[in-house]
C-alpha positions as CSV (number, residue, x, y, z in Angstrom):
1,M,67.2,-2.6,56.6
2,K,66.0,-4.4,53.5
3,R,66.9,-2.8,50.1
4,T,65.1,-3.6,46.9
5,Q,66.6,-2.9,43.5
6,T,64.5,-3.2,40.3
7,T,65.4,-3.6,36.7
8,K,63.0,-3.7,33.7
9,G,63.9,-5.8,30.7
10,G,67.3,-6.5,32.1
11,E,68.4,-2.8,31.9
12,T,69.4,-1.0,35.0
13,A,67.7,2.4,35.5
14,S,70.0,5.2,34.2
15,F,70.6,8.4,36.1
16,A,69.1,11.2,34.1
17,G,70.5,14.2,36.0
18,A,67.4,15.3,38.1
19,G,64.9,14.5,35.4
20,I,66.9,15.6,32.4
21,P,65.6,13.5,29.5
22,E,67.9,10.9,27.9
23,S,66.9,11.8,24.4
24,N,68.4,13.6,21.4
25,G,69.6,17.2,21.4
26,D,66.2,18.7,20.5
27,G,64.6,17.0,23.5
28,T,67.3,18.3,25.8
29,K,66.9,21.8,24.4
30,N,63.1,21.6,24.8
31,Y,63.6,20.5,28.4
32,F,65.9,23.3,29.3
33,R,63.5,25.8,27.5
34,R,60.6,24.5,29.7
35,L,62.8,24.6,32.8
36,K,63.8,28.2,32.0
37,K,60.2,29.2,31.7
38,R,59.3,27.5,35.0
39,L,62.3,29.0,36.8
40,L,61.4,32.5,35.5
41,V,57.8,32.1,36.6
42,S,58.6,30.7,40.0
43,M,61.4,33.2,40.7
44,S,59.3,36.1,39.5
45,I,56.5,35.0,41.8
46,A,58.9,34.5,44.7
47,F,60.5,38.0,44.3
48,L,57.9,40.1,42.7
49,V,54.7,39.1,44.6
50,P,56.0,40.2,48.0
51,L,57.4,43.4,46.5
52,M,54.1,44.2,44.8
53,I,52.1,43.4,48.0
54,L,54.4,45.8,50.0
55,S,54.2,48.4,47.2
56,V,50.4,48.3,47.2
57,Y,50.3,48.4,51.0
58,F,52.7,51.4,51.2
59,H,51.0,53.0,48.3
60,V,47.6,52.8,50.0
61,Q,49.0,54.0,53.3
62,F,50.9,56.8,51.7
63,N,47.8,57.9,49.8
64,M,45.7,57.8,52.9
65,T,48.3,59.9,54.7
66,L,48.5,62.4,51.9
67,K,44.7,62.6,51.7
68,K,44.5,63.1,55.4
69,S,47.2,65.8,55.2
70,S,45.3,67.6,52.4
71,K,42.1,67.5,54.4
72,L,43.9,68.7,57.5
73,Q,45.5,71.5,55.5
74,L,42.1,72.6,54.1
75,I,40.5,72.4,57.6
76,S,43.4,74.4,59.0
77,L,42.8,77.1,56.4
78,A,39.0,77.1,57.2
79,E,39.6,77.4,60.9
80,S,42.1,80.2,60.3
81,L,39.6,82.1,58.1
82,T,36.9,81.5,60.7
83,N,39.0,83.0,63.4
84,T,39.7,86.0,61.1
85,I,36.0,86.4,60.4
86,D,35.1,86.2,64.1
87,L,37.7,88.7,64.8
88,F,36.4,91.0,62.1
89,L,32.9,90.8,63.5
90,Q,34.1,91.4,67.0
91,E,35.9,94.5,65.8
92,R,32.8,95.7,64.1
93,V,30.8,95.2,67.3
94,V,33.5,97.1,69.2
95,N,33.4,99.9,66.6
96,I,29.7,100.3,67.2
97,F,30.0,100.1,71.0
98,N,32.6,102.9,70.8
99,L,29.9,105.2,69.4
100,F,28.2,105.2,72.8
101,H,31.3,106.2,74.5
102,G,32.4,109.0,72.2
103,S,32.5,112.6,73.3
104,A,30.0,113.6,70.7
105,F,27.3,111.0,71.8
106,N,24.0,112.3,73.2
107,L,20.5,110.8,73.4
108,N,19.2,113.3,70.8
109,P,21.9,113.2,68.1
110,T,21.8,115.7,65.3
111,Q,22.2,114.7,61.7
112,Q,25.7,116.0,61.7
113,Q,26.6,113.8,64.7
114,M,25.0,110.8,62.9
115,N,27.0,111.5,59.8
116,A,30.1,111.7,61.9
117,F,29.3,108.3,63.5
118,L,28.9,106.8,60.0
119,Q,32.2,108.4,58.8
120,N,33.9,107.0,61.8
121,L,32.6,103.5,61.1
122,I,33.5,103.6,57.4
123,E,37.0,104.6,58.3
124,T,37.3,101.3,60.3
125,S,35.7,99.2,57.5
126,S,34.3,100.0,54.1
127,A,31.7,97.3,54.5
128,F,29.5,99.6,56.7
129,I,26.6,101.1,54.8
130,D,24.7,103.1,57.3
131,V,24.2,103.6,61.0
132,G,21.0,104.1,63.1
133,F,20.2,105.0,66.7
134,L,17.0,103.5,68.2
135,D,15.2,103.8,71.5
136,K,13.7,100.8,73.4
137,T,10.5,101.0,71.4
138,G,12.4,100.3,68.2
139,S,11.9,103.7,66.7
140,Q,14.9,105.0,64.8
141,I,15.5,108.4,66.3
142,G,18.8,109.0,64.4
143,Y,20.0,107.8,61.0
144,A,22.9,108.4,58.6
145,G,23.3,106.7,55.3
146,P,22.1,106.4,51.7
147,F,18.5,105.6,52.7
148,P,17.1,108.8,54.4
149,Y,13.6,107.4,54.4
150,L,14.6,105.1,57.2
151,Q,14.7,108.0,59.6
152,G,11.9,107.5,62.1
153,Q,11.3,103.9,60.9
154,N,10.1,101.5,63.6
155,Y,12.1,98.2,64.0
156,S,10.2,96.7,66.9
157,K,8.9,93.9,64.7
158,E,12.2,93.0,63.1
159,L,13.7,89.7,64.2
160,W,17.1,91.1,64.9
161,F,15.6,93.8,67.2
162,M,13.4,91.4,69.1
163,T,16.3,88.9,69.5
164,L,18.7,91.5,70.8
165,M,16.2,92.9,73.4
166,N,15.3,89.4,74.7
167,Q,18.8,87.9,75.0
168,A,21.4,88.4,77.7
169,E,24.1,89.3,75.2
170,N,24.3,93.0,74.5
171,Y,25.0,92.6,70.8
172,Y,23.6,90.6,67.9
173,V,24.7,89.8,64.4
174,S,21.8,89.0,62.1
175,D,21.5,86.8,59.0
176,I,21.3,88.4,55.6
177,Y,17.8,89.8,55.0
178,M,16.1,92.2,52.7
179,G,14.5,94.6,55.3
180,F,12.8,97.8,54.5
181,R,15.3,98.7,51.8
182,N,14.5,95.5,49.9
183,K,18.2,94.8,49.4
184,P,20.4,92.0,50.9
185,H,22.3,93.2,54.0
186,F,22.9,92.2,57.5
187,T,22.8,94.1,60.7
188,I,25.1,94.4,63.7
189,A,23.2,95.9,66.7
190,V,24.4,96.6,70.2
191,K,22.3,97.7,73.2
192,Q,23.5,100.0,76.0
193,R,21.7,101.3,79.1
194,V,21.9,105.0,79.4
195,D,20.1,106.8,82.3
196,N,18.3,103.6,83.1
197,E,16.9,103.3,79.6
198,I,18.0,100.9,76.9
199,Y,19.1,102.3,73.6
200,V,20.2,100.5,70.5
201,M,22.9,101.4,68.0
202,R,22.8,99.4,64.9
203,A,24.8,99.4,61.6
204,T,24.3,97.5,58.4
205,L,27.1,95.9,56.3
206,D,27.2,95.2,52.6
207,P,27.6,91.4,51.8
208,D,29.5,92.2,48.7
209,K,32.1,94.2,50.6
210,F,32.2,91.4,53.2
211,Y,32.9,88.9,50.5
212,L,35.8,91.0,49.2
213,F,37.2,90.9,52.7
214,L,36.7,87.2,52.8
215,R,38.4,86.8,49.5
216,S,41.3,89.0,50.5
217,I,42.1,86.8,53.5
218,G,41.6,83.5,51.6
219,R,44.7,81.8,50.3
220,G,45.4,78.6,48.3
221,K,45.1,77.7,44.7
222,E,41.5,77.7,43.3
223,V,40.1,78.0,46.8
224,N,36.5,79.4,47.1
225,A,34.9,80.4,50.4
226,A,31.2,80.9,51.3
227,L,29.2,81.6,54.5
228,T,25.9,79.8,55.0
229,N,23.4,80.1,57.8
230,E,21.7,77.2,59.7
231,K,18.9,77.1,57.1
232,G,21.4,76.4,54.4
233,E,21.0,79.9,52.8
234,Y,24.0,81.7,51.4
235,Q,25.1,84.7,53.5
236,V,28.3,85.6,51.8
237,V,29.2,83.9,48.5
238,D,31.2,84.3,45.4
239,P,28.9,85.7,42.7
240,G,30.0,82.9,40.4
241,Q,28.8,80.3,42.9
242,G,25.5,81.9,43.9
243,T,23.7,84.9,45.5
244,P,22.9,85.7,49.1
245,L,19.7,84.1,50.5
246,E,19.9,81.4,47.7
247,P,19.8,77.8,49.0
248,S,23.2,76.1,49.1
249,H,23.7,72.6,47.7
250,F,26.2,71.9,50.4
251,I,25.1,70.4,53.8
252,P,27.7,70.6,56.5
253,P,28.8,67.2,57.8
254,V,28.9,68.6,61.4
255,L,26.6,70.8,63.4
256,T,29.5,72.3,65.5
257,G,33.2,72.6,65.2
258,S,34.8,71.6,61.8
259,G,34.6,68.8,59.3
260,V,35.7,67.8,55.8
261,T,34.0,65.9,52.9
262,E,34.0,65.3,49.2
263,I,31.1,66.5,47.0
264,S,30.3,66.4,43.3
265,K,29.5,69.6,41.6
266,S,29.1,70.5,37.9
267,G,30.6,67.2,36.9
268,R,33.7,67.5,39.0
269,T,34.6,66.4,42.5
270,E,35.6,69.0,45.1
271,L,37.0,68.7,48.6
272,V,35.0,70.9,51.1
273,A,36.1,71.9,54.6
274,C,33.7,73.6,56.9
275,T,33.9,75.3,60.3
276,W,31.2,77.1,62.4
277,L,31.7,80.7,63.4
278,R,31.4,81.6,67.1
279,E,30.0,85.1,66.8
280,V,27.2,84.1,64.5
281,P,25.5,80.8,63.6
282,W,27.1,80.7,60.2
283,V,29.2,77.9,58.7
284,L,32.3,78.8,56.6
285,S,32.8,76.3,53.7
286,I,36.0,76.2,51.7
287,T,36.0,74.3,48.5
288,Q,38.9,73.2,46.4
289,P,39.0,70.9,43.3
290,L,40.1,67.4,44.2
291,N,42.8,67.4,41.6
292,I,44.3,70.5,43.2
293,A,43.7,69.4,46.8
294,Y,45.3,66.0,46.1
295,A,47.9,67.2,43.7
296,D,50.8,66.2,46.0
297,M,49.2,62.8,46.4
298,Y,48.8,62.3,42.7
299,K,52.4,63.3,42.1
300,A,53.7,61.0,44.8
301,R,51.5,58.2,43.4
302,R,53.1,58.6,40.0
303,I,56.6,58.6,41.5
304,I,55.8,55.4,43.5
305,I,54.4,53.7,40.5
306,F,57.3,54.7,38.3
307,A,59.8,53.6,41.0
308,T,58.0,50.3,41.5
309,I,58.0,49.6,37.7
310,L,61.7,50.4,37.6
311,V,62.4,48.1,40.5
312,I,60.3,45.3,38.9
313,I,62.2,45.7,35.5
314,M,65.5,45.6,37.4
315,I,64.5,42.4,39.3
316,L,63.2,40.8,36.1
317,S,66.4,41.6,34.3
318,V,68.5,40.2,37.1
319,I,66.3,37.0,37.2
320,L,66.5,36.6,33.4
321,F,70.2,37.1,33.4
322,S,70.9,34.8,36.3
323,T,68.5,32.1,35.1
324,S,69.9,32.2,31.5
325,R,73.5,32.0,32.8
326,L,72.7,29.2,35.2
327,L,70.8,27.2,32.7
328,N,73.4,27.7,30.0
329,R,76.0,26.4,32.4
330,A,73.8,23.5,33.3
331,E,73.1,22.7,29.7
332,A,76.8,22.8,28.9
333,N,77.4,20.4,31.9
334,E,74.6,18.2,30.6
335,E,76.2,18.0,27.2
336,A,79.5,17.1,28.8
337,R,77.8,14.5,30.9
338,K,76.0,13.0,27.9
339,E,79.3,12.8,26.0
340,L,81.0,11.1,29.0
341,K,78.0,8.8,29.3
342,S,78.1,8.0,25.6
343,Q,81.7,7.0,26.0
344,L,80.9,4.9,29.0
345,F,78.0,3.2,27.1
346,H,80.4,2.5,24.2
347,A,82.9,1.0,26.6
348,A,80.1,-1.1,28.2
349,K,79.0,-2.3,24.8
350,L,82.6,-3.3,24.0
351,V,82.6,-5.2,27.3
352,S,79.3,-6.9,26.5
353,V,80.5,-7.8,23.1
354,G,83.6,-9.3,24.6
355,E,81.6,-11.2,27.2
356,L,79.2,-12.4,24.5
357,A,82.1,-13.5,22.3
358,A,83.8,-15.3,25.3
359,G,80.5,-17.0,26.1
360,I,79.9,-18.2,22.5
361,A,83.5,-19.4,22.3
362,H,83.2,-21.2,25.6
363,E,79.9,-22.9,24.7
364,I,80.9,-23.8,21.1
365,N,84.4,-24.9,22.0
366,N,83.2,-27.7,24.3
367,P,81.2,-29.6,21.6
368,L,83.9,-28.8,19.0
369,A,86.6,-30.3,21.3
370,I,84.5,-33.4,21.7
371,I,84.0,-33.7,17.9
372,S,87.7,-33.2,17.3
373,S,88.6,-35.8,19.9
374,Q,86.1,-38.4,18.6
375,C,87.2,-37.8,15.0
376,G,90.8,-38.6,16.2
377,V,89.6,-41.8,17.9
378,I,87.7,-42.9,14.8
379,R,90.8,-42.1,12.7
380,D,93.0,-44.2,15.0
381,M,90.6,-47.1,14.6
382,F,91.3,-47.3,10.9
383,D,95.1,-46.7,11.3
384,P,96.8,-50.2,11.5
385,E,99.9,-48.6,13.0
386,V,98.1,-47.4,16.1
387,G,97.5,-50.0,18.6
388,G,94.1,-50.1,20.4
389,D,92.8,-51.6,23.5
390,A,92.3,-55.3,23.7
391,H,88.5,-54.9,23.7
392,M,88.5,-52.4,20.9
393,K,88.6,-53.7,17.4
394,P,88.7,-51.1,14.6
395,E,86.7,-53.3,12.3
396,T,83.8,-53.6,14.7
397,P,80.9,-51.4,13.4
398,D,79.4,-51.0,16.9
399,N,82.5,-49.2,18.1
400,I,82.4,-46.8,15.2
401,V,78.7,-46.2,15.8
402,R,79.3,-45.5,19.4
403,E,82.0,-43.0,18.7
404,L,79.9,-41.3,16.0
405,G,77.0,-41.1,18.5
406,I,79.2,-39.0,20.8
407,V,80.0,-36.8,17.8
408,D,76.2,-36.5,17.1
409,E,75.6,-35.4,20.7
410,A,78.3,-32.7,20.4
411,V,76.9,-31.5,17.1
412,S,73.3,-31.4,18.6
413,R,74.6,-29.4,21.6
414,A,76.2,-26.9,19.3
415,K,73.1,-26.7,17.2
416,D,70.9,-26.1,20.3
417,I,73.2,-23.3,21.4
418,T,73.0,-21.6,18.0
419,Q,69.2,-22.0,17.8
420,K,68.8,-20.5,21.2
421,L,71.1,-17.6,20.3
422,L,69.1,-17.0,17.1
423,K,65.8,-17.1,19.1
424,S,67.2,-14.5,21.5
425,A,68.0,-12.2,18.6
426,R,64.9,-12.8,16.5
427,K,61.5,-11.7,17.5
428,S,58.9,-14.0,15.9
429,K,55.4,-12.9,15.8
430,P,53.4,-14.9,18.4
431,K,50.2,-16.8,17.5
432,L,47.6,-15.3,19.8
433,E,44.6,-17.0,21.4
434,K,42.6,-16.5,24.5
435,C,44.4,-18.1,27.4
436,N,43.9,-18.6,31.1
437,V,47.2,-17.7,32.8
438,N,46.3,-19.6,36.0
439,Q,45.8,-22.8,33.9
440,I,49.1,-22.3,32.1
441,L,50.9,-22.0,35.4
442,D,49.2,-25.1,36.6
443,D,50.3,-27.0,33.5
444,V,53.9,-25.9,34.1
445,V,54.2,-27.0,37.7
446,D,51.7,-29.9,38.0
447,G,53.2,-33.3,37.7
448,L,57.0,-33.9,37.4
449,M,58.2,-30.4,38.4
450,E,56.0,-30.4,41.5
451,K,57.3,-33.8,42.5
452,E,60.9,-32.6,42.0
453,F,60.3,-29.7,44.3
454,Q,58.9,-32.0,47.0
455,V,62.0,-34.2,46.7
456,E,64.3,-31.2,47.0
457,N,62.2,-29.9,50.0
458,I,60.9,-26.8,48.2
459,E,57.4,-25.7,49.0
460,L,55.3,-24.5,46.1
461,V,52.7,-21.9,47.0
462,K,50.0,-20.7,44.6
463,E,48.3,-17.3,45.2
464,Y,46.1,-17.0,42.1
465,D,43.5,-14.4,41.5
466,S,40.3,-16.4,40.8
467,H,38.8,-13.5,38.8
468,L,41.7,-13.2,36.5
469,P,40.5,-12.3,32.9
470,E,41.5,-14.4,29.9
471,I,43.9,-12.6,27.7
472,F,45.4,-13.2,24.2
473,L,48.7,-15.0,24.4
474,D,50.8,-17.6,22.5
475,S,50.2,-20.4,24.9
476,D,53.3,-22.4,23.9
477,Q,55.7,-19.5,24.1
478,I,54.3,-18.2,27.4
479,Y,54.5,-21.8,28.7
480,Q,58.2,-21.8,27.9
481,V,58.6,-18.4,29.7
482,F,56.9,-19.6,32.9
483,Q,58.7,-22.9,32.8
484,N,62.0,-21.1,32.6
485,L,61.2,-18.8,35.4
486,V,60.0,-21.6,37.7
487,N,63.1,-23.7,36.9
488,N,65.3,-20.7,37.7
489,A,63.5,-20.1,41.0
490,G,64.0,-23.8,42.0
491,D,67.7,-23.7,41.0
492,A,68.3,-20.5,43.0
493,I,67.3,-22.3,46.3
494,E,70.0,-24.2,48.1
495,G,68.3,-26.6,50.7
496,P,64.7,-26.0,52.0
497,G,62.9,-23.1,50.5
498,K,59.7,-21.8,49.0
499,V,58.6,-20.8,45.5
500,T,55.5,-18.6,45.3
501,L,53.4,-18.1,42.1
502,T,51.1,-15.1,42.3
503,T,48.6,-13.8,39.7
504,R,46.8,-10.5,39.9
505,V,45.4,-7.5,37.8
506,K,47.2,-4.2,38.2
507,D,47.1,-1.1,36.0
508,E,45.1,-2.8,33.2
509,K,47.6,-5.6,33.1
510,V,47.7,-9.3,34.2
511,Q,50.8,-9.8,36.4
512,V,52.5,-13.1,37.1
513,V,55.0,-13.0,40.0
514,V,57.5,-15.9,40.4
515,S,59.2,-15.4,43.8
516,D,61.8,-17.6,45.5
517,T,63.7,-17.6,48.8
518,G,67.0,-18.4,47.1
519,K,70.4,-16.7,47.2
520,G,69.3,-13.6,45.3
521,M,71.4,-11.4,43.1
522,T,73.7,-8.4,43.4
523,H,73.0,-5.1,41.5
524,E,75.7,-6.0,39.0
525,Q,74.2,-9.4,38.3
526,M,70.7,-7.9,37.9
527,G,72.1,-5.7,35.2
528,K,73.3,-8.6,33.1
529,I,70.7,-11.4,33.6
530,F,69.1,-10.8,30.3
531,L,72.3,-10.8,28.3
532,P,73.1,-13.8,26.2
533,F,75.3,-16.5,27.8
534,F,75.2,-14.8,31.3
535,T,74.2,-17.1,34.1
536,T,74.4,-17.2,37.8
537,K,74.3,-21.0,37.8
538,E,77.3,-23.3,38.2
539,V,79.3,-24.2,35.1
540,G,77.5,-26.8,33.0
541,K,74.1,-26.1,34.6
542,G,72.9,-23.4,32.2
543,T,73.7,-21.6,29.0
544,G,72.5,-18.2,30.0
545,L,70.0,-17.9,27.1
546,G,66.7,-18.7,28.9
547,L,66.0,-15.3,30.3
548,G,67.0,-13.5,27.1
549,I,64.6,-15.6,25.1
550,S,61.9,-15.2,27.7
551,L,62.2,-11.4,27.5
552,S,61.9,-11.5,23.7
553,I,58.8,-13.6,24.0
554,V,57.1,-11.4,26.5
555,E,58.0,-8.2,24.7
556,A,56.6,-9.7,21.5
557,M,53.2,-9.9,23.3
558,G,53.4,-6.3,24.5
559,G,54.6,-7.1,28.0
560,T,57.5,-6.5,30.3
561,I,59.6,-8.4,32.8
562,D,60.6,-6.6,36.1
563,V,63.1,-8.1,38.6
564,Q,63.4,-7.4,42.3
565,S,66.2,-9.0,44.2
566,M,68.9,-8.6,46.8
567,P,71.6,-11.0,48.0
568,D,70.5,-13.7,50.5
569,A,66.9,-12.5,50.3
570,G,65.6,-14.2,47.2
571,S,64.3,-12.8,43.9
572,S,60.9,-12.0,42.3
573,F,60.3,-12.0,38.5
574,I,57.2,-9.9,37.6
575,V,55.8,-10.6,34.1
576,S,53.2,-8.0,33.1
577,L,51.0,-8.8,30.1
578,P,48.4,-6.3,28.7
579,I,44.8,-7.3,29.0
580,N,43.8,-5.8,25.6
581,Y,46.9,-6.6,23.6
582,K,44.9,-7.9,20.6
583,E,43.1,-4.5,20.3
584,V,46.3,-2.5,20.2
């Protein structure tokens, strides 16, 4: 598997501890501050969102359950009251039937007997007002009560009488009506066959007394009950809510059985449960304010909300404490890592200084040794006590000039080394002009260098972008850079090989890639190639200053040099130059 390592500007990429910035203390603190915020947000979302979703779900389910429970409780109360009212009416019917079977009953009752009948009924329930005895024609032949003018009154046209005579049932409970007395009341009438003739015993009940009975059996906080007929008219009602025969604003949600609903009345919402009576087509409606009916639900809701908030606060506290502790430890470790790294960098600098000093000493010592040696030779030429070679005569000027020429070459070499060293340290401002990079590359390789490559069996490949824009460069300096890179590429190839020159536009930059199929470099070598006096060439074939000077030139024009290489796989030097450098 092929592995590529990249270095920019001759510096290997430093490990920054999972994205920790290699900056000053303030930068590190800002980084950890931002990291703390991100961790708090992400951990809060991870822990609190599921909790809140579950809380909302259970809250809704719990509220629905409590609402249903409250409604069922109110319906249960309504059904219980309905059973009690039905039983009450059945007992009143039985009370009236018993009058037919009493020992004092006869078909022509006296007033005293009718008064006794009434007294008997009142003893069973105070709701009874009066009692009457009627024949099949509807004529009241016996009466006892507070309205004596009803004696002899004919009821054949009354609805309750006609219904009773025409139905199969032998009793009937009427709706509230005004009747002859012009006062709200309702009638319970029973029919009985005596001596093959039908007779009717009827009694009227006071709605107010019936309401007192209804109120006495009702239970529950702020619970109000009312009876309404099929037409929606009140039959029995709290005087504070309405009066008998007054239209009710409540419409039962069901026609039979029981049901429950919510209604708005007088600016407040009430829960209403209703059930239909079996003995009479009346509906019992029980109302309770919503805040009372759902009091348990509201209490439970407050407890759930408080508990949820408490749990959220506890989780946030744990997250905050854990995150702060973790990041404080990480920050301390990062400071220790930076301190250790600083020490390593200092040691590396010392090594680099040592290598630089060794390189300078090595490069300067060679010409100095030559100068010293030649000075000794010249000195011996003028010393009569030292014998020379037969062909060498001290007085010959040509011999002296030849020896001085060797000295001059050594001085020139030392001077060249120092100039290159100064150029690598000094960044001179380039003289910019519009240049065609493709043309500069052609100028570098065309001619002598191309012929040298052919002699050495090195193939030169040009992959130019024909639409490459002209950019502002110092043509002489960039020529020197390209020449150095191409020379290095050729020197890196041992035997047949290939050097490829590629130009392209990428990320608003003109890139020049010089690739070779040479011996490549190790990671350690790549970290040092831009250092002064470091070279991968054999001794005597390079000074190690070319790449350092090239980097200085490219950086002075706003560019960079990237290197990709691995042993035995060749190297690629990528020179990136900004298109709009002059405008910067």
